[in-house]
N, C-alpha and C positions, 0 to 999 in steps of 0.2 A: 738298576736289578729290571730287567727286561718284566711285563707283564701283557700278559694274551690271556685274549676270551675263547672260548667255543659256544657255536660255532664260526664266528666270522672273523676270527684271525686267523693267520696262517704260522705255521711253526715258524722263528725265526732259522734262519739257516744256517748260522752260528754254534747253534745245539747241538752239540755231538752226543749222538750212542747216548740220550738223557738218561739218568738216574731218576729215580722218584721216588719222592716221599709225596703219598697221598691219602689226603683224611681233612676231616675240618681245620682243623686246628686251629680251635677257638681257646685264646689265652695263651696259647704259645708256653705251655706249664713243662716241666721236667720229663715230663713223658713224650712229649712233641720233639722237645728238645733231643733230645736220645736219639730219637728216628731221624732231625735232621743233622745231628753232629755225625749219624752212620752212610747218611747219604753223600755226604759233605767228603769224607774220607773216601768210602768207598770211588765216589768218580775221582775224585783227584788222583789215586791209584790207576785208573782206567781212562786216564785224558779225556774222559768225560763230563758232560754240564751236571751239575747240580741242580736239578727242578722241585718243586713243590706244585702240586696239584690240587686244588678245593674248587666249594664250589661258592653262588653267590645268588639268588639268596638260601642262607640254611634249610637244608632237606625238609627239616621239619615243616618250615612253616608253608611248604608248597603241601606236603602229603598227611599233615593232619597240625593245622596253625591252631586249633584247639587250644594243643598241646605244646606248641613252641616254647621252647624256654628263651629267656632275656638273654641274651649273647657278652660275655665276658670282652669282648671287642669290637673296635669298628672295626670295617674293613681296611681302612689306611691304617690302621693302629697294627691289626694283622699282618698285614704284607712291609711295616716296618720290622717288625723282629724279625719276620723271614731271612729279610733283606740281610740284617744282622747279625742271622746266623749262619751268614756266608753260602745263600743260595743265589744261585745268579739267574732265577727265571724263576714264576710263578704263572702256573696257565690256571685260568681261574673259567670253570663251569657254568654257565649260565643255567640254571637248576629251574626249568619248567615243567605243568605237569604233563608234558608229552612225556619228556625227558623220563622222568619218575617212574615212566608204565613200561622202560625199557628195559628187558631181562638180562641179565650179565655178561651175557657172550656180544649183544647187542654193543652196548656200553664199553667192554676193552677194545673190540674190533674197530667202533666207530672212534671214538674217543684217544685209546692209550695207543693203538697200531697206527689206524691209518691219519688220525692228525700227529698226534705227538711223535711218533717213533721210538719208543721206548725201548732203553735196552734191561734195563733193570726197574723193579717196582717195590717198593719196599712201603709196609702198613703197620699199625698198630694191632695190637693179640685179639680185639674185637671189634676190627674192621669188616664191614658188611655194606654189600651193594646189592644194588640193581633193585627192580621192582620187588615189592616186599619187603627190600632186605635178603634176597632171596641167596645172594652170592655169597658164598665164605672164602677162607685165604684159601683153603683146599680146591676148591673152585679156580680162584683167581692162576693158582701155582697151574692148574692141571690145564688151564684157558691160555696162558704163556706158553707153557712147554708147546703147544699146538701153533704158539702163533708168534715165536722166537722170541721169549723174553723170558729173564728171571724173576719169578717172586720172592720175596720173604719176607719174613715177620720181626715186631721188637713185643721181648716178652714184658709184661706189665713191668711200669715202674713205683717203687715204693718208697713213700718216704716215712720213715718210723713206721708206725702202723698201720698206714694208709697207701691203698691203690691209687697212683695221681690217676683222676681226670677230670674233664671240666664240669662234667655232674656234681661231682664232688666238689670242686674249689668254687662253682654257681650258690652250693647248697650253704657252706662254710659264710660267702658274704653276705647270702640274706638271711645269715643268724647273728650279723655281726662280727663273728668270728675273722677277723678283716688281716691279723698276726698270723691264723693259722692258714687263710688261704692263697698270704705272701711264701709262706714255705713250703705247701704245693707247686707253688706257680712258677719259684725260683727266682722273683721278684715281685715288686707290693702290685698289690692291686689297683690299681690308678685307670683317671676317668680325664679325655682330654675338653677344656673349655674355654671361653672366651668370656674376658672380667667384662661386667655391664651395670651400669646405673640400676645401685638400689635407694634405699630409703637414706641414707648417708646417717643411721644412727649411731653407728659402731664407733664414730669418730668423737660425736659427741660425748662419750660415755669412753675414751680414752683407750677403745681397742679398734681401729679403724682397718675394716675386712673390703675385701674384694668380693664383688656377688657373681659367680659363675652361671654359665648357660652351656648345657651337653650335649652332645650329641648320643653318648653312651647311654644304653639300656638300663644297666643295674646298676642302681646305686645299694649302699646299705643300708641298715632302716637307720630312722630317724635318733639323731643323737649325737652328742660330740666325741670328735676322734684324733688322736694328734696324728697328723699329715706334713710329707714332704709336697712344695710347691715347688716345679720346673718354672721357672722365668727367666730370658732372656737365656737359655745356655747357664744358670744359676740356678744351685738347688737349696732351697731355703724350708729351717724348721717351722711349723705354723698348727694353728688348732683349725678345724674347720667343724663348723655345724650344720649336719643334715635336717632340715626338718622344717617347720611351718613356722618357726616362732613365738609359742602361746603368750607370751608375757607383750609382747611390742604387735603381733598381726593376728587378726581373727578371722582372714580370709581362709587359712586352711590352705594356701599354696606352699609346697613343697621348693624350699631352695636351698642353695648351695654356697654359704658364708664361710670364708677364711682368714682369721688373722694370723698375717705371715710376719715373722720373726724381725724385726731388725732392716724391714722394708718398710718406709714414708715416703713413698710417691703415686705418682696418678700412672694406674693400671689399666682403666680403662681402654678398653680395644684389646688388649693381649693375651697372646695364649697361656695358657698356666698347665701344666702337668699334675693332674692332684696325686698322690700316692698315700694307700692309707695305712698307716702304721700300727695304731690298736685304738679300740672303743676304750674312749674315758668317760665315757657315762650318759644316761638316759637324757632324751630333751624333757624338759619341766619348766611350766610356766612358775614366777616370781611374782610374788607379793609391791615386790617396787623393782624399778631401774637401779636405784641402789643394790638391792637385793641381786640383781643379775649381774651388776658390775662385779662385786666382789666373787661369784662363782666361777666368772670369767677369769678372773684375775685366777681362782686356786686353781684353773683350770691349766691354765699358762703356764703355772707355776708346775703341776706336774707333768704337763708334757714336756718341760725345758730338764726336769730328771730324766725322764725316758730318754732323751733325747742327747742329755749328757752320757749316759750306759754306753747308747749305741753309738756314740761317736760320731755323731752324723756333722 
């Protein structure tokens, strides 16, 4: 997949009459995938190139940094998901204070018309753009008619009783409702990490753990979770503690420790994709290491029953 940046990169010559999905696409959830699927189909019918346009940094980081939410995905994760949805290119607009002051027409002419030469633009139902989010879909369609491209929108996507949105998914993760978040995403909420050396306590009590460091911004609340661990192209069942390990550590530092089922080898330096399946319990202190060990055994048993049911 081609990745270009505004304003420095030219549009690739192989992009033919781009059909564009326009938005932030944080999480690449079910609603985003509906837009991407539509763009891919329309582009295929017309012999055009399916392209996504998104922003970096996330616009709230620039226009209201005190209220900017933690992101569900890093930029590499987002690009991976967009490519996996069949897009041939992603155009990333470097969102700056200057650009945030552009009115909707300036944005459309400079970015969509002069830079990308789009033939059609698809957005979500609530998409707004331009200075102070003054640009609506009606305005986008009107500008498109004047500038030579079509504009279409996708109605909100519902999953059971909920409208799917990045904001709702973030709230569910922040409330430890990771199974519900995964249902709205259409995939497990996951983080990517690298295994680093820890205190090596897990192995001494019979439950070796991989200690992860991650660039992902959003962790679920402290607690114990049934998780999947993607390592070396394989997916393993696992149990993960997110928290401060109050029984063995008084530093208060939040760590991510994962006990991977059926895998007992050196993972230091290995990349791991950790998918959160379900919260098992709160993190809490124990009166002794033996009590902690007994609880971990119960956690593992509970997770195994869950994974047997899910046929992992």
